[in-house]
ZAMARGU-4260 file (C-alpha; in steps of 0.2 Angstrom, whole numbers, plus 5000, padded with zeros to 4 digits):
<rodrens>
0) 5019/4989/4986 | 5036/4984/4979 | 5035/4966/4986 | 5020/4963/4974 | 5031/4966/4959
5) 5038/4948/4962 | 5020/4942/4960 | 5009/4946/4945 | 5005/4965/4947 | 4987/4969/4945
10) 4983/4986/4936 | 4966/4995/4940 | 4961/5005/4925 | 4949/5019/4930 | 4938/5025/4916
15) 4924/5038/4920 | 4912/5040/4906 | 4898/5053/4903 | 4889/5052/4887 | 4904/5043/4878
20) 4895/5031/4867 | 4904/5037/4852 | 4921/5031/4858 | 4919/5020/4873 | 4919/5003/4864
25) 4935/5008/4855 | 4943/5012/4872 | 4937/4996/4880 | 4944/4986/4865 | 4961/4994/4868
30) 4961/4988/4886 | 4955/4971/4881 | 4969/4970/4868 | 4983/4972/4881 | 4997/4960/4880
35) 4998/4960/4899 | 4982/4951/4906 | 4981/4955/4924 | 4971/4970/4925 | 4953/4976/4930
40) 4944/4990/4920 | 4933/5000/4932 | 4920/5010/4922 | 4911/5023/4931 | 4895/5029/4922
45) 4893/5047/4928 | 4875/5049/4924 | 4876/5047/4905 | 4860/5049/4896 | 4866/5041/4880
50) 4869/5022/4876 | 4886/5022/4886 | 4879/5011/4899 | 4872/4998/4888 | 4889/4997/4878
55) 4899/4995/4894 | 4887/4982/4902 | 4889/4971/4886 | 4907/4971/4888 | 4906/4968/4907
60) 4895/4953/4904 | 4908/4946/4892 | 4924/4949/4903 | 4924/4948/4922 | 4939/4960/4922
65) 4927/4974/4916 | 4917/4981/4930 | 4903/4994/4929 | 4896/5006/4941 | 4882/5019/4937
70) 4880/5035/4948 | 4872/5052/4947 | 4883/5065/4938 | 4896/5071/4950 | 4909/5076/4937
75) 4925/5067/4932 | 4934/5069/4949 | 4919/5062/4958 | 4918/5047/4946 | 4937/5044/4948
80) 4936/5045/4967 | 4921/5033/4967 | 4932/5021/4957 | 4946/5022/4969 | 4934/5016/4982
85) 4930/5000/4972 | 4946/4995/4963 | 4957/4980/4969 | 4973/4982/4959 | 4991/4986/4965
90) 4993/5001/4953 | 4981/5014/4945 | 4979/5020/4928 | 4967/5034/4923 | 4960/5032/4905
95) 4946/5043/4898 | 4932/5035/4888 | 4938/5043/4872 | 4957/5038/4874 | 4967/5023/4870
100) 4982/5013/4877 | 4995/5006/4866 | 4993/4987/4867 | 5009/4983/4877 | 5008/4998/4889
105) 5005/4987/4904 | 5020/4976/4900 | 5031/4991/4898 | 5025/4998/4915 | 5028/4982/4924
110) 5046/4982/4917 | 5048/5000/4921 | 5042/4998/4939 | 5053/4982/4942 | 5069/4989/4933
115) 5069/5005/4943 | 5061/5000/4960 | 5049/5014/4960 | 5031/5017/4966 | 5026/5029/4951
120) 5029/5029/4933 | 5023/5044/4922 | 5021/5042/4903 | 5017/5053/4889 | 5003/5053/4875
125) 5002/5056/4857 | 4987/5060/4845 | 4978/5046/4837 | 4981/5045/4819 | 4963/5042/4816
130) 4956/5056/4826 | 4968/5071/4830 | 4957/5076/4845 | 4961/5059/4854 | 4976/5056/4864
135) 4985/5039/4865 | 4997/5036/4880 | 5014/5029/4877 | 5030/5027/4887 | 5046/5036/4884
140) 5059/5023/4880 | 5069/5017/4895 | 5085/5025/4888 | 5077/5042/4887 | 5073/5041/4906
145) 5055/5041/4909 | 5050/5051/4925 | 5051/5039/4939 | 5047/5043/4957 | 5053/5034/4972
150) 5044/5037/4988 | 5058/5032/5000
</rodrens>
């Protein structure tokens, strides 16, 4: 995995959705706004009965990095496991359909992975200033030593 860091790292962002039409467009927009462009967004529609699928399909038609798969409801773990079968990236990020990423999180993760020669980087989250029930992931500044795991 580490040798790929020399080349352009591709992140696979896995987003399960079940009846998430209220937030999913905003979550997709935060991924599209990333300053680091080499990513794929795999959205697994886990049997939604609302307009989630229509929203996601619109985004998927506009951006080839966004992929959509619909399945019968199997729960969030089943949806994530299905996405793991379909993704093509070097690293995986799990993002719920009602969460957001800060716009430079992928750049920060690449820098963290390269600077520390690790396989896994774990980051924290904060509450959205617009909706206190929503979490926004962020990394701990490098000087504060984010949790880094080396598999060797």
